[in-house]
Structure formats: C-alpha cells, structure tokens
DRENPA-3360 file (N, C-alpha, C; in nm, 2 decimals, always signed):
BEGIN
1 = MAFLRALF = +2.23/-1.32/-1.79/+2.11/-1.42/-1.84/+2.10/-1.56/-1.77 ~ +2.20/-1.61/-1.80/+2.20/-1.75/-1.68/+2.09/-1.79/-1.61 ~ +2.09/-1.71/-1.49/+2.00/-1.65/-1.46/+1.87/-1.72/-1.49 ~ +1.82/-1.61/-1.58/+1.68/-1.60/-1.64/+1.67/-1.75/-1.72 ~ +1.73/-1.78/-1.83/+1.72/-1.91/-1.87/+1.66/-2.00/-1.78 ~ +1.76/-2.07/-1.68/+1.71/-2.14/-1.60/+1.61/-2.14/-1.53 ~ +1.52/-2.00/-1.51/+1.42/-1.96/-1.46/+1.31/-1.90/-1.51 ~ +1.32/-1.98/-1.68/+1.25/-2.02/-1.79/+1.24/-2.18/-1.77;
9 = QKNFSTLL = +1.30/-2.24/-1.76/+1.34/-2.33/-1.82/+1.30/-2.42/-1.67 ~ +1.31/-2.40/-1.58/+1.24/-2.48/-1.49/+1.13/-2.40/-1.43 ~ +1.09/-2.31/-1.46/+0.94/-2.23/-1.39/+0.82/-2.21/-1.46 ~ +0.83/-2.26/-1.63/+0.78/-2.23/-1.75/+0.63/-2.21/-1.71 ~ +0.60/-2.36/-1.66/+0.46/-2.26/-1.65/+0.39/-2.25/-1.51 ~ +0.49/-2.22/-1.43/+0.40/-2.10/-1.36/+0.45/-1.96/-1.39 ~ +0.54/-1.94/-1.41/+0.52/-1.78/-1.55/+0.45/-1.75/-1.61 ~ +0.40/-1.84/-1.71/+0.27/-1.88/-1.79/+0.13/-1.85/-1.74;
17 = TMFLLVAV = +0.13/-1.90/-1.63/+0.00/-1.84/-1.55/+0.00/-1.75/-1.45 ~ +0.11/-1.71/-1.39/+0.13/-1.55/-1.34/+0.10/-1.48/-1.52 ~ +0.17/-1.47/-1.60/+0.14/-1.38/-1.70/-0.05/-1.39/-1.76 ~ -0.12/-1.49/-1.75/-0.24/-1.54/-1.80/-0.34/-1.42/-1.70 ~ -0.28/-1.41/-1.56/-0.32/-1.41/-1.45/-0.34/-1.24/-1.43 ~ -0.25/-1.17/-1.53/-0.27/-1.01/-1.56/-0.35/-1.02/-1.69 ~ -0.32/-1.07/-1.82/-0.42/-1.07/-1.94/-0.53/-1.07/-1.95 ~ -0.61/-1.21/-1.83/-0.75/-1.25/-1.86/-0.81/-1.12/-1.80;
25 = PLLGSSAV = -0.80/-1.07/-1.68/-0.92/-0.96/-1.59/-0.93/-0.84/-1.66 ~ -0.84/-0.83/-1.83/-0.88/-0.71/-1.92/-1.01/-0.83/-1.95 ~ -0.98/-0.90/-2.05/-1.09/-0.96/-2.13/-1.19/-1.01/-2.01 ~ -1.19/-1.05/-1.92/-1.35/-1.09/-1.90/-1.42/-0.91/-1.89 ~ -1.32/-0.87/-1.78/-1.38/-0.71/-1.74/-1.50/-0.73/-1.91 ~ -1.41/-0.75/-2.04/-1.49/-0.65/-2.14/-1.64/-0.72/-2.15 ~ -1.57/-0.86/-2.10/-1.73/-0.95/-2.17/-1.80/-0.95/-2.07 ~ -1.78/-0.94/-1.99/-1.92/-0.89/-1.85/-1.95/-0.73/-1.92;
33 = AAVLYRHQ = -1.85/-0.66/-1.88/-1.96/-0.54/-1.95/-2.10/-0.52/-2.07 ~ -1.94/-0.63/-2.15/-2.06/-0.63/-2.29/-2.24/-0.70/-2.29 ~ -2.21/-0.76/-2.12/-2.33/-0.85/-2.07/-2.42/-0.78/-1.99 ~ -2.36/-0.69/-1.88/-2.43/-0.58/-1.83/-2.47/-0.45/-1.97 ~ -2.47/-0.46/-2.03/-2.51/-0.34/-2.16/-2.57/-0.37/-2.20 ~ -2.65/-0.54/-2.25/-2.72/-0.61/-2.38/-2.83/-0.60/-2.19 ~ -2.85/-0.68/-2.12/-2.90/-0.67/-1.99/-2.87/-0.56/-1.90 ~ -2.90/-0.50/-1.87/-2.86/-0.43/-1.73/-2.97/-0.38/-1.69;
41 = HLLEGLRW = -3.03/-0.45/-1.63/-3.11/-0.49/-1.56/-3.13/-0.62/-1.47 ~ -3.01/-0.70/-1.54/-3.04/-0.84/-1.51/-2.92/-0.85/-1.35 ~ -2.89/-0.74/-1.29/-2.83/-0.77/-1.13/-2.93/-0.64/-1.04 ~ -3.03/-0.61/-1.11/-3.08/-0.55/-0.99/-3.27/-0.62/-0.96 ~ -3.29/-0.62/-0.80/-3.36/-0.63/-0.73/-3.36/-0.81/-0.71 ~ -3.24/-0.80/-0.74/-3.24/-0.96/-0.69/-3.26/-1.02/-0.56 ~ -3.30/-1.09/-0.52/-3.30/-1.23/-0.34/-3.20/-1.21/-0.31 ~ -3.29/-1.32/-0.20/-3.14/-1.34/-0.10/-3.03/-1.50/-0.22;
49 = GPALLYFA = -3.15/-1.57/-0.24/-3.07/-1.65/-0.30/-3.00/-1.63/-0.45 ~ -3.05/-1.60/-0.53/-3.02/-1.55/-0.63/-2.87/-1.42/-0.62 ~ -2.92/-1.37/-0.48/-2.75/-1.28/-0.38/-2.67/-1.32/-0.38 ~ -2.68/-1.43/-0.28/-2.56/-1.52/-0.31/-2.49/-1.59/-0.38 ~ -2.58/-1.68/-0.50/-2.50/-1.73/-0.58/-2.41/-1.59/-0.69 ~ -2.49/-1.45/-0.66/-2.32/-1.37/-0.74/-2.24/-1.36/-0.65 ~ -2.27/-1.33/-0.50/-2.16/-1.27/-0.46/-2.03/-1.47/-0.48 ~ -2.14/-1.57/-0.48/-2.01/-1.65/-0.45/-1.92/-1.73/-0.65;
57 = LTAVTMAF = -2.02/-1.68/-0.78/-1.98/-1.67/-0.87/-1.88/-1.53/-0.90 ~ -1.90/-1.40/-0.77/-1.77/-1.30/-0.81/-1.62/-1.34/-0.75 ~ -1.68/-1.44/-0.68/-1.59/-1.45/-0.52/-1.45/-1.61/-0.64 ~ -1.54/-1.69/-0.76/-1.48/-1.76/-0.82/-1.41/-1.66/-0.94 ~ -1.49/-1.57/-0.99/-1.48/-1.49/-1.06/-1.30/-1.45/-1.06 ~ -1.30/-1.32/-0.93/-1.16/-1.29/-0.90/-1.07/-1.36/-0.87 ~ -1.13/-1.51/-0.81/-0.99/-1.62/-0.78/-0.92/-1.62/-0.97 ~ -0.99/-1.70/-1.00/-0.95/-1.70/-1.15/-0.90/-1.58/-1.24;
65 = ALTPTTFV = -0.85/-1.48/-1.19/-0.87/-1.35/-1.21/-0.94/-1.32/-1.43 ~ -1.06/-1.37/-1.36/-1.22/-1.38/-1.47/-1.24/-1.21/-1.50 ~ -1.29/-1.15/-1.36/-1.34/-1.00/-1.35/-1.22/-0.96/-1.22 ~ -1.13/-0.81/-1.28/-1.10/-0.75/-1.15/-1.20/-0.70/-0.99 ~ -1.11/-0.72/-0.91/-1.14/-0.64/-0.82/-1.22/-0.49/-0.78 ~ -1.19/-0.46/-0.85/-1.17/-0.30/-0.90/-1.38/-0.33/-0.99 ~ -1.35/-0.35/-1.00/-1.48/-0.44/-1.18/-1.61/-0.48/-1.04 ~ -1.56/-0.55/-1.03/-1.64/-0.58/-0.89/-1.72/-0.53/-0.76;
73 = AIATGYYF = -1.62/-0.41/-0.73/-1.72/-0.33/-0.63/-1.76/-0.23/-0.65 ~ -1.70/-0.18/-0.76/-1.82/-0.09/-0.86/-2.01/-0.17/-0.88 ~ -1.91/-0.30/-0.94/-2.07/-0.31/-1.04/-2.17/-0.30/-0.86 ~ -2.08/-0.39/-0.79/-2.16/-0.43/-0.63/-2.22/-0.29/-0.55 ~ -2.17/-0.21/-0.57/-2.21/-0.10/-0.51/-2.31/-0.05/-0.55 ~ -2.33/-0.03/-0.70/-2.41/+0.03/-0.81/-2.55/-0.04/-0.77 ~ -2.56/-0.21/-0.79/-2.65/-0.29/-0.78/-2.74/-0.28/-0.67 ~ -2.63/-0.35/-0.59/-2.70/-0.39/-0.42/-2.68/-0.24/-0.31;
81 = GWAGLPGM = -2.62/-0.13/-0.34/-2.62/-0.06/-0.25/-2.52/-0.14/-0.13 ~ -2.54/-0.06/-0.05/-2.47/+0.00/+0.16/-2.44/-0.20/+0.20 ~ -2.56/-0.25/+0.09/-2.65/-0.41/+0.20/-2.56/-0.47/+0.10 ~ -2.55/-0.47/+0.01/-2.43/-0.60/+0.00/-2.26/-0.60/-0.02 ~ -2.25/-0.46/+0.09/-2.11/-0.41/+0.17/-2.00/-0.59/+0.20 ~ -2.14/-0.61/+0.27/-2.05/-0.81/+0.39/-2.04/-0.87/+0.25 ~ -2.14/-0.94/+0.23/-2.14/-0.98/+0.06/-1.98/-1.04/+0.01 ~ -1.94/-0.90/-0.07/-1.83/-0.82/-0.12/-1.73/-0.87/-0.12;
89 = VAAYAVAA = -1.70/-0.81/+0.05/-1.56/-0.89/+0.18/-1.59/-0.98/+0.18 ~ -1.69/-1.06/+0.20/-1.67/-1.21/+0.17/-1.62/-1.29/+0.13 ~ -1.68/-1.22/-0.03/-1.69/-1.29/-0.18/-1.49/-1.24/-0.25 ~ -1.45/-1.14/-0.09/-1.29/-1.14/-0.17/-1.19/-1.22/-0.06 ~ -1.21/-1.19/+0.00/-1.26/-1.33/+0.19/-1.17/-1.48/+0.05 ~ -1.35/-1.51/+0.01/-1.28/-1.62/-0.05/-1.24/-1.66/-0.18 ~ -1.22/-1.60/-0.21/-1.15/-1.54/-0.36/-1.05/-1.55/-0.32 ~ -0.97/-1.48/-0.24/-0.86/-1.46/-0.17/-0.79/-1.66/-0.15;
97 = AIGYELAL = -0.86/-1.70/-0.09/-0.86/-1.86/-0.02/-0.85/-1.92/-0.13 ~ -0.91/-1.90/-0.24/-0.93/-2.00/-0.35/-0.80/-2.00/-0.41 ~ -0.76/-1.89/-0.40/-0.63/-1.84/-0.53/-0.51/-1.83/-0.45 ~ -0.47/-1.88/-0.32/-0.42/-1.93/-0.25/-0.37/-2.07/-0.32 ~ -0.46/-2.13/-0.23/-0.45/-2.32/-0.25/-0.46/-2.35/-0.41 ~ -0.51/-2.25/-0.55/-0.45/-2.27/-0.62/-0.32/-2.30/-0.68 ~ -0.30/-2.18/-0.62/-0.11/-2.16/-0.67/-0.03/-2.21/-0.62 ~ -0.04/-2.27/-0.43/+0.02/-2.40/-0.39/-0.01/-2.53/-0.51;
105 = RLDHGKLR = -0.10/-2.54/-0.54/-0.14/-2.72/-0.66/-0.02/-2.68/-0.74 ~ -0.04/-2.56/-0.84/+0.02/-2.50/-0.97/+0.13/-2.53/-0.97 ~ +0.23/-2.42/-0.83/+0.36/-2.41/-0.81/+0.38/-2.54/-0.79 ~ +0.40/-2.60/-0.64/+0.41/-2.68/-0.54/+0.56/-2.66/-0.50 ~ +0.59/-2.53/-0.52/+0.74/-2.47/-0.35/+0.88/-2.43/-0.52 ~ +0.86/-2.48/-0.63/+0.88/-2.47/-0.71/+0.98/-2.39/-0.74 ~ +0.92/-2.25/-0.74/+1.03/-2.14/-0.82/+1.07/-2.07/-0.70 ~ +0.99/-2.09/-0.56/+1.02/-2.06/-0.44/+1.16/-2.11/-0.38;
113 = QFLHLFPK = +1.18/-2.26/-0.45/+1.29/-2.43/-0.42/+1.45/-2.31/-0.57 ~ +1.39/-2.29/-0.65/+1.43/-2.29/-0.69/+1.56/-2.14/-0.69 ~ +1.46/-2.09/-0.65/+1.55/-1.86/-0.61/+1.59/-1.91/-0.50 ~ +1.56/-2.01/-0.41/+1.68/-2.02/-0.30/+1.82/-2.12/-0.35 ~ +1.80/-2.15/-0.46/+1.98/-2.23/-0.54/+2.09/-2.08/-0.54 ~ +2.00/-2.00/-0.52/+2.14/-1.83/-0.47/+2.07/-1.71/-0.40 ~ +2.16/-1.74/-0.33/+2.19/-1.81/-0.14/+2.05/-1.57/-0.13 ~ +2.15/-1.54/-0.18/+2.08/-1.34/-0.22/+1.96/-1.39/-0.26;
121 = AGGVVDEL = +1.91/-1.38/-0.40/+1.73/-1.42/-0.39/+1.68/-1.50/-0.29 ~ +1.75/-1.60/-0.19/+1.61/-1.67/-0.14/+1.67/-1.61/+0.00 ~ +1.75/-1.51/+0.05/+1.73/-1.44/+0.16/+1.63/-1.34/+0.17 ~ +1.61/-1.31/+0.01/+1.53/-1.18/+0.04/+1.38/-1.22/+0.06 ~ +1.39/-1.37/-0.01/+1.21/-1.43/-0.05/+1.18/-1.46/+0.10 ~ +1.28/-1.52/+0.17/+1.31/-1.50/+0.33/+1.22/-1.44/+0.46 ~ +1.35/-1.30/+0.37/+1.34/-1.17/+0.49/+1.14/-1.10/+0.45 ~ +1.12/-1.13/+0.34/+1.05/-1.09/+0.24/+0.86/-1.23/+0.35;
129 = QTQSWSLI = +0.93/-1.30/+0.34/+0.86/-1.41/+0.47/+0.80/-1.35/+0.58 ~ +0.85/-1.31/+0.70/+0.88/-1.25/+0.78/+0.83/-1.14/+0.76 ~ +0.85/-1.03/+0.65/+0.77/-0.91/+0.66/+0.60/-0.92/+0.65 ~ +0.56/-1.04/+0.62/+0.48/-1.06/+0.54/+0.34/-0.99/+0.53 ~ +0.34/-0.93/+0.72/+0.17/-0.83/+0.73/+0.21/-0.76/+0.64 ~ +0.29/-0.65/+0.67/+0.34/-0.53/+0.57/+0.33/-0.57/+0.44 ~ +0.39/-0.65/+0.42/+0.40/-0.72/+0.19/+0.26/-0.68/+0.19 ~ +0.12/-0.79/+0.23/+0.04/-0.79/+0.14/-0.03/-0.67/+0.15;
137 = ILTRLSPV = -0.05/-0.64/+0.28/-0.11/-0.54/+0.37/-0.08/-0.42/+0.18 ~ +0.03/-0.46/+0.17/+0.11/-0.27/+0.09/+0.08/-0.33/-0.08 ~ +0.06/-0.50/-0.09/-0.04/-0.53/-0.28/-0.11/-0.55/-0.26 ~ -0.21/-0.51/-0.15/-0.32/-0.56/-0.17/-0.42/-0.40/-0.18 ~ -0.35/-0.30/-0.16/-0.42/-0.16/-0.13/-0.42/-0.07/-0.24 ~ -0.25/-0.11/-0.33/-0.27/-0.06/-0.45/-0.39/-0.10/-0.57 ~ -0.49/+0.02/-0.61/-0.55/-0.05/-0.74/-0.50/-0.07/-0.84 ~ -0.34/-0.08/-0.91/-0.33/-0.09/-1.00/-0.26/-0.24/-1.06;
145 = LPFALMTF = -0.19/-0.30/-0.90/-0.17/-0.49/-0.91/-0.30/-0.60/-0.88 ~ -0.32/-0.63/-1.03/-0.39/-0.75/-1.04/-0.39/-0.84/-0.87 ~ -0.49/-0.84/-0.84/-0.53/-0.94/-0.76/-0.52/-1.06/-0.76 ~ -0.57/-1.18/-0.83/-0.52/-1.23/-0.87/-0.34/-1.31/-0.90 ~ -0.30/-1.26/-0.95/-0.15/-1.25/-0.97/-0.08/-1.20/-0.86 ~ -0.15/-1.14/-0.73/-0.07/-1.12/-0.64/-0.06/-1.21/-0.51 ~ -0.21/-1.26/-0.56/-0.24/-1.38/-0.44/-0.12/-1.51/-0.48 ~ -0.15/-1.50/-0.60/-0.07/-1.65/-0.69/+0.13/-1.61/-0.60;
153 = VLAMVGVP = +0.17/-1.44/-0.63/+0.30/-1.41/-0.60/+0.32/-1.43/-0.43 ~ +0.15/-1.36/-0.35/+0.22/-1.45/-0.24/+0.22/-1.57/-0.11 ~ +0.15/-1.62/-0.24/+0.15/-1.77/-0.16/+0.27/-1.88/-0.25 ~ +0.34/-1.80/-0.37/+0.47/-1.86/-0.38/+0.57/-1.83/-0.25 ~ +0.62/-1.63/-0.28/+0.69/-1.61/-0.12/+0.66/-1.76/+0.03 ~ +0.50/-1.77/+0.02/+0.50/-1.91/+0.12/+0.48/-1.80/+0.27 ~ +0.42/-1.72/+0.24/+0.33/-1.62/+0.36/+0.20/-1.69/+0.44 ~ +0.22/-1.73/+0.59/+0.09/-1.83/+0.65/-0.08/-1.80/+0.62;
161 = RRRFLAAS = -0.16/-1.91/+0.61/-0.25/-1.88/+0.52/-0.34/-1.80/+0.57 ~ -0.31/-1.80/+0.75/-0.41/-1.71/+0.79/-0.38/-1.55/+0.81 ~ -0.32/-1.57/+0.81/-0.19/-1.41/+0.84/-0.26/-1.34/+0.67 ~ -0.19/-1.41/+0.57/-0.25/-1.41/+0.42/-0.41/-1.35/+0.40 ~ -0.52/-1.45/+0.43/-0.63/-1.34/+0.42/-0.65/-1.23/+0.58 ~ -0.67/-1.29/+0.65/-0.68/-1.13/+0.72/-0.62/-1.03/+0.70 ~ -0.48/-0.99/+0.61/-0.41/-0.87/+0.56/-0.47/-0.81/+0.41 ~ -0.52/-1.01/+0.34/-0.54/-0.92/+0.21/-0.70/-0.83/+0.22;
169 = VAGMLPRS = -0.74/-0.93/+0.35/-0.87/-0.81/+0.35/-0.90/-0.70/+0.45 ~ -0.81/-0.70/+0.51/-0.71/-0.54/+0.54/-0.69/-0.48/+0.47 ~ -0.61/-0.53/+0.38/-0.53/-0.41/+0.29/-0.67/-0.39/+0.17 ~ -0.76/-0.45/+0.12/-0.83/-0.44/+0.04/-0.92/-0.31/+0.08 ~ -0.93/-0.32/+0.18/-1.08/-0.23/+0.25/-1.06/-0.08/+0.16 ~ -0.97/+0.00/+0.18/-0.90/+0.12/+0.13/-0.97/+0.14/+0.03 ~ -0.94/+0.07/-0.08/-0.97/+0.11/-0.20/-1.09/+0.09/-0.25 ~ -1.16/-0.09/-0.19/-1.23/-0.11/-0.24/-1.40/-0.01/-0.19;
177 = LFFYWLGT = -1.42/+0.01/-0.06/-1.49/+0.06/-0.01/-1.50/+0.23/-0.05 ~ -1.36/+0.28/-0.14/-1.37/+0.37/-0.23/-1.43/+0.37/-0.38 ~ -1.39/+0.28/-0.44/-1.47/+0.19/-0.54/-1.60/+0.15/-0.52 ~ -1.63/+0.08/-0.40/-1.81/+0.07/-0.43/-1.90/+0.22/-0.37 ~ -1.80/+0.25/-0.28/-1.89/+0.43/-0.29/-1.91/+0.52/-0.46 ~ -1.81/+0.50/-0.49/-1.85/+0.55/-0.66/-1.96/+0.45/-0.71 ~ -1.94/+0.36/-0.69/-2.09/+0.24/-0.72/-2.22/+0.30/-0.71 ~ -2.24/+0.37/-0.49/-2.34/+0.35/-0.52/-2.37/+0.46/-0.58;
185 = EASDVLAL = -2.30/+0.59/-0.58/-2.33/+0.73/-0.59/-2.32/+0.76/-0.74 ~ -2.33/+0.62/-0.82/-2.36/+0.63/-1.00/-2.45/+0.64/-1.04 ~ -2.44/+0.70/-1.14/-2.61/+0.70/-1.23/-2.55/+0.66/-1.40 ~ -2.44/+0.66/-1.37/-2.46/+0.53/-1.50/-2.37/+0.45/-1.49 ~ -2.35/+0.35/-1.46/-2.27/+0.19/-1.44/-2.17/+0.16/-1.51 ~ -2.22/+0.14/-1.64/-2.14/+0.11/-1.80/-2.07/+0.21/-1.79 ~ -2.05/+0.37/-1.77/-1.92/+0.45/-1.81/-1.89/+0.42/-1.70 ~ -1.87/+0.44/-1.59/-1.77/+0.45/-1.44/-1.72/+0.29/-1.49;
193 = LRNPDQGA = -1.75/+0.16/-1.49/-1.68/+0.02/-1.57/-1.55/+0.11/-1.61 ~ -1.55/+0.17/-1.72/-1.51/+0.18/-1.86/-1.38/+0.31/-1.80 ~ -1.38/+0.34/-1.74/-1.32/+0.52/-1.62/-1.37/+0.53/-1.51 ~ -1.31/+0.38/-1.40/-1.39/+0.44/-1.28/-1.27/+0.54/-1.25 ~ -1.17/+0.56/-1.27/-1.09/+0.77/-1.22/-1.12/+0.90/-1.25 ~ -1.27/+0.84/-1.31/-1.30/+0.99/-1.35/-1.37/+1.14/-1.27 ~ -1.25/+1.21/-1.26/-1.31/+1.30/-1.17/-1.21/+1.36/-1.08 ~ -1.22/+1.45/-1.04/-1.07/+1.48/-0.97/-1.04/+1.39/-0.84;
201 = LSKLVLVG = -1.18/+1.36/-0.73/-1.13/+1.37/-0.62/-1.09/+1.17/-0.67 ~ -1.17/+1.07/-0.77/-1.19/+0.96/-0.80/-0.96/+0.93/-0.86 ~ -0.92/+1.08/-0.92/-0.76/+1.10/-0.97/-0.69/+1.11/-0.88 ~ -0.72/+1.15/-0.75/-0.67/+1.18/-0.64/-0.65/+1.06/-0.55 ~ -0.73/+1.00/-0.56/-0.75/+0.89/-0.47/-0.63/+0.75/-0.45 ~ -0.68/+0.75/-0.63/-0.60/+0.65/-0.69/-0.41/+0.67/-0.72 ~ -0.45/+0.82/-0.73/-0.25/+0.82/-0.75/-0.21/+0.84/-0.52 ~ -0.27/+0.84/-0.50/-0.20/+0.79/-0.31/-0.26/+0.72/-0.30;
209 = LVAASLFG = -0.37/+0.60/-0.32/-0.29/+0.49/-0.32/-0.21/+0.42/-0.39 ~ -0.16/+0.44/-0.49/-0.09/+0.38/-0.58/+0.03/+0.43/-0.52 ~ +0.08/+0.55/-0.53/+0.18/+0.59/-0.43/+0.22/+0.54/-0.29 ~ +0.09/+0.53/-0.21/+0.13/+0.48/-0.06/+0.18/+0.34/-0.04 ~ +0.14/+0.20/-0.14/+0.19/+0.12/-0.24/+0.32/+0.10/-0.24 ~ +0.33/+0.17/-0.38/+0.47/+0.19/-0.44/+0.54/+0.20/-0.35 ~ +0.55/+0.35/-0.25/+0.67/+0.38/-0.19/+0.73/+0.24/-0.02 ~ +0.59/+0.19/+0.00/+0.57/+0.11/+0.12/+0.67/-0.04/+0.06;
217 = LFFVFNRA = +0.57/-0.02/-0.03/+0.70/-0.17/-0.12/+0.83/-0.16/-0.14 ~ +0.88/-0.05/-0.16/+1.03/+0.02/-0.14/+1.08/-0.01/-0.04 ~ +1.00/+0.02/+0.02/+1.06/+0.02/+0.18/+1.13/-0.11/+0.21 ~ +1.01/-0.18/+0.20/+0.97/-0.31/+0.29/+1.04/-0.41/+0.25 ~ +1.09/-0.45/+0.05/+1.23/-0.49/-0.01/+1.34/-0.44/-0.04 ~ +1.38/-0.30/+0.03/+1.48/-0.27/+0.01/+1.53/-0.30/+0.17 ~ +1.43/-0.33/+0.22/+1.47/-0.35/+0.42/+1.52/-0.51/+0.40 ~ +1.47/-0.56/+0.31/+1.50/-0.70/+0.31/+1.61/-0.76/+0.23;
225 = LKRSLQAN = +1.61/-0.68/+0.12/+1.76/-0.68/+0.03/+1.86/-0.68/+0.13 ~ +1.86/-0.58/+0.25/+1.97/-0.49/+0.31/+2.02/-0.64/+0.42 ~ +1.89/-0.65/+0.53/+1.91/-0.80/+0.63/+1.91/-0.95/+0.52 ~ +1.94/-0.88/+0.40/+2.00/-1.02/+0.31/+2.12/-1.06/+0.35 ~ +2.16/-0.95/+0.22/+2.32/-0.91/+0.18/+2.40/-0.94/+0.36 ~ +2.33/-0.84/+0.52/+2.42/-0.91/+0.58/+2.43/-1.06/+0.66 ~ +2.27/-1.09/+0.61/+2.29/-1.21/+0.63/+2.40/-1.32/+0.58 ~ +2.41/-1.32/+0.44/+2.49/-1.33/+0.36/+2.65/-1.34/+0.38;
233 = AAPDAKIL = +2.61/-1.18/+0.42/+2.79/-1.12/+0.46/+2.90/-1.20/+0.62 ~ +2.79/-1.22/+0.64/+2.81/-1.28/+0.83/+2.92/-1.39/+0.83 ~ +2.93/-1.50/+0.72/+3.00/-1.60/+0.77/+3.16/-1.56/+0.70 ~ +3.10/-1.50/+0.58/+3.27/-1.44/+0.55/+3.31/-1.38/+0.66 ~ +3.28/-1.30/+0.75/+3.34/-1.20/+0.80/+3.39/-1.26/+0.93 ~ +3.30/-1.39/+0.95/+3.41/-1.50/+1.09/+3.47/-1.57/+1.03 ~ +3.49/-1.56/+0.92/+3.66/-1.55/+0.86/+3.73/-1.48/+0.89 ~ +3.76/-1.41/+0.83/+3.86/-1.26/+0.86/+3.96/-1.22/+0.99;
241 = P = +4.08/-1.29/+0.95/+4.19/-1.27/+1.08/+4.15/-1.15/+1.17;
% end
C-alpha cells in the first residue's frame, strides 16, 4: 500500500496521462466514424496534396491517441487501396516518434527514477531495457494494446530512440497489414470500423496476434524478473561465509 500511495503522489501527472491515452482513442474513433458516416465520400479521390495532409493528420491523431491505429489502417486501406500503404507506414513511424518525444517531455524520467528507489522494480526495468527489441515488437504486435499508451510506457522504460522506431514499425506491420487488407476488401467501411473482428478469419487472426503477444511478453517479463532477482541476491551471497 505504501508503494502505491507513493507511486500516485509522485507520478500523478504521468499516470493521468496514461489513463487518458487509454480512454481518448475510444472517443476519437467514435467522433471520426460519425464524420465519415455523414460525409462518406470525404476521402475518396484525394490527390497528392490532400493525401499528404491526410497522412500528416493521422500521424498526429495516432500520436495523441485521438484515433486507434487499427481504425486508421482500415480507413486508409478502404479509401486509398494498396497505393496508400507506404503513407500509412510512414504515418505510423512519425506518430511513434512524436509520442516518444512527448513522453520524455511529460515524464522527465520521474517514473523511472521512482522505480529505482525499489531495487527489484528498478532491476526489472533495467533488464527490460536490455531486451527492448523483443519487448517493443511484442507490444506492437497485439491489436488490443493501445498504441499511444505503449509508446508512452516504452519511452519511460528508456529504450533507445532508433531501436524504438525500427522495432515499432516492424512490430506493427503484421497486424496493420491484416487490417489494411480488410479495409481494401470492405464493401461497408463504417460497419467494419465498428466491428473489425467480424468473420471467422478475423477472429482467428486477432486471437493469434493477442496470444503471441501475451505469451511473448510473459516470457520477456519473467526472464527480466529472474535476472533482476539474481542480480539483487548476488551481493548478499558474497557476504555469506
């Protein structure tokens, strides 16, 4: 209880930001869906200038958790076809970079410093940093882990910037390609945006991605915890006769 009390007292702004990064995408996707419902041909036939503006805007909305990445993948696939795939990947990379910098400026390393007041928790964070490549890919692989929130958390863990961006794009590609393909095949984009897991294939792929992400993250966290406990136990072992 003392740990939780201190955590909330010293990191309230950081924790509040993390909560908003979970709640805001639900509101943002509903608002965008309502706009598309009223103006269903809004994004059809965009030329290069407006199309670039679209990808720039989606990068910002994803970075600030205004729209989920799955939503963007489906909508982009539907309106742009496969020609829009490079723009979507670039928007993902820009969104990850913006979110990373935003997290650093909001948190200023406070949460990481707080966790290091507790040797075991600090040790786990340090171990996760050494396994950051697999950690990032596994968090990006799951379609149920909010993009902006995971960006915030990974930045606070202290993963290197270049590795973070490269692994973020690599980890997002499998699920993004699937949802992008769903968008290209959709006859009713609004119905798909409301229920992206319709159909047996979609459910199977989603379960597979979530399971792979969860089992992989469990393995990474379990290994980090064991190594942290061994590192903390080592000094005590040296004192023993």
